[in-house]
C-alpha positions as CSV (number, residue, x, y, z in Angstrom):
1,M,-0.3,0.1,-0.1
2,A,1.5,3.1,-0.8
3,R,1.3,5.8,1.6
4,L,1.4,10.0,0.4
5,A,3.7,12.2,1.3
6,K,4.4,15.9,1.8
7,G,4.5,17.6,-1.5
8,D,3.0,14.1,-3.7
9,E,0.1,14.9,-5.5
10,A,-2.8,14.5,-4.5
11,P,-4.5,11.3,-6.4
12,D,-7.6,12.9,-8.4
13,F,-11.1,11.7,-7.7
14,T,-15.2,12.3,-8.7
15,L,-17.3,10.4,-6.4
16,P,-21.4,11.2,-6.0
17,D,-21.8,13.2,-2.5
18,Q,-24.7,12.5,-0.3
19,D,-27.3,13.5,-3.1
20,G,-25.8,11.6,-6.3
21,E,-24.0,15.4,-7.7
22,P,-20.7,14.4,-8.4
23,V,-17.8,16.0,-6.2
24,S,-14.2,16.1,-8.0
25,L,-11.2,16.9,-6.8
26,A,-10.6,18.9,-9.7
27,D,-13.5,21.5,-8.2
28,F,-11.2,22.7,-6.1
29,A,-8.2,23.7,-7.8
30,G,-6.9,27.0,-6.6
31,R,-8.7,26.2,-2.8
32,R,-6.7,23.9,0.0
33,V,-9.0,21.0,0.5
34,V,-9.3,18.0,3.5
35,V,-10.0,14.9,2.6
36,Y,-10.2,12.5,5.5
37,F,-11.4,8.9,5.0
38,Y,-13.8,7.1,7.5
39,P,-14.3,3.7,7.8
40,K,-18.6,3.9,8.7
41,D,-21.4,6.3,9.1
42,D,-23.0,6.2,12.4
43,T,-20.4,4.8,13.7
44,P,-19.2,6.1,17.2
45,G,-15.7,6.8,16.3
46,C,-17.1,8.1,13.0
47,T,-19.9,10.2,14.3
48,K,-17.4,11.9,17.0
49,E,-14.9,12.5,14.0
50,A,-17.7,13.7,11.7
51,C,-19.7,15.3,14.3
52,Q,-16.3,17.5,15.8
53,F,-15.1,18.7,11.5
54,N,-18.4,19.7,11.6
55,D,-18.6,22.0,14.6
56,S,-14.6,22.6,13.4
57,L,-16.5,23.9,9.8
58,P,-16.6,27.9,10.3
59,D,-13.1,27.9,11.8
60,F,-12.1,25.9,8.3
61,S,-14.4,28.1,6.0
62,G,-12.3,31.4,7.5
63,L,-9.4,29.7,6.4
64,G,-10.3,29.6,3.3
65,V,-10.3,25.3,3.0
66,D,-12.4,23.1,2.0
67,V,-13.8,19.8,4.3
68,L,-15.2,16.2,2.6
69,G,-15.3,13.3,4.4
70,V,-15.5,9.9,2.5
71,S,-16.4,6.1,3.2
72,A,-18.1,3.0,1.3
73,D,-21.9,4.1,2.4
74,P,-24.1,4.9,0.2
75,A,-25.5,8.6,-0.3
76,A,-28.7,7.3,1.8
77,S,-26.9,6.4,5.0
78,H,-24.6,9.6,4.0
79,R,-28.6,11.5,4.3
80,R,-29.3,9.6,7.4
81,F,-26.2,10.4,8.7
82,R,-26.1,14.1,7.9
83,E,-29.9,14.5,8.9
84,R,-29.1,12.3,12.5
85,H,-26.6,14.9,13.6
86,G,-27.7,17.6,11.8
87,L,-23.9,17.3,10.2
88,T,-23.5,19.9,6.5
89,L,-19.9,18.5,5.4
90,R,-20.1,16.6,2.0
91,L,-20.0,13.5,2.3
92,L,-19.0,11.6,-0.2
93,T,-19.2,7.6,-1.4
94,D,-16.4,5.6,-2.4
95,A,-17.6,2.6,-2.7
96,D,-15.2,0.2,-4.6
97,H,-12.7,1.9,-2.3
98,A,-10.6,2.1,-5.3
99,V,-10.4,6.3,-4.2
100,M,-8.9,5.0,-0.5
101,E,-6.2,2.3,-2.0
102,R,-4.8,5.5,-4.2
103,Y,-4.2,7.6,-1.8
104,G,-3.4,4.2,0.5
105,A,-6.0,5.0,3.2
106,W,-7.5,1.4,2.2
107,G,-5.5,-2.1,3.6
108,E,-4.6,-4.8,6.8
109,K,-5.5,-3.3,9.8
110,T,-5.4,-4.8,13.2
111,L,-7.4,-3.9,15.8
112,Y,-8.2,-6.0,19.2
113,G,-4.2,-7.6,17.7
114,R,-7.0,-9.0,14.9
115,T,-6.3,-8.1,11.2
116,S,-8.7,-7.0,8.8
117,T,-8.9,-4.9,5.6
118,G,-10.7,-2.1,5.2
119,V,-10.7,1.2,5.6
120,I,-7.3,2.9,7.1
121,R,-8.4,5.8,8.9
122,S,-7.1,8.5,7.4
123,T,-6.6,12.9,6.1
124,F,-5.1,15.2,4.1
125,L,-4.9,18.4,3.8
126,I,-4.4,19.4,-0.4
127,G,-2.9,22.4,-1.0
128,P,-4.6,24.6,-4.2
129,D,-1.2,23.0,-6.5
130,G,-3.0,19.9,-6.1
131,R,-0.2,18.6,-3.7
132,I,0.1,17.2,0.1
133,E,0.8,19.6,2.8
134,Q,0.1,16.7,5.2
135,A,-1.1,13.5,5.2
136,W,-2.3,11.8,8.9
137,Y,-2.7,8.1,9.1
138,N,-3.8,6.0,11.6
139,V,-5.5,8.5,13.2
140,R,-7.7,8.7,16.5
141,A,-11.3,10.1,15.7
142,D,-12.0,12.1,19.0
143,G,-9.4,15.5,19.0
144,H,-8.2,15.1,14.9
145,A,-10.6,17.8,13.2
146,A,-8.6,20.2,17.1
147,K,-5.2,18.8,15.1
148,V,-6.1,19.3,10.8
149,L,-7.4,22.9,12.3
150,E,-4.2,23.5,13.8
151,A,-2.4,22.0,10.8
152,V,-4.4,24.5,8.7
153,G,-3.9,27.6,10.3
154,A,-0.1,27.7,10.5
């Protein structure tokens, strides 16, 4: 599994959002964007992470940064997740994990001593030039949005 590092070109993508509208990385050319990959809607860690990113949206926006969440969940799941938790951030569907694989956010992981294949909770700060400014792998959900916000403002 290839990992992305600072200076690497961010792999382009086009994925549907919670309303089925296509969202491409190219849509954010000239802007900074945070793309975070998470395992599943409505699970405790993913809910905490999404709510914290959502609560920080005004701060990210004030710094000219957009935030996108990506999981394999379908649009209907994303809509319910947003409604249930009052989320306004856009959630994208990567059903076949192809984008996750290109970002190194899909692969073998170990949890409680058991190895499985799945989403590796990862976040990327992509600069206006389309290059990775910072990459975080195997992040802890709680408090992560604040760490990303701190890096964005630095």
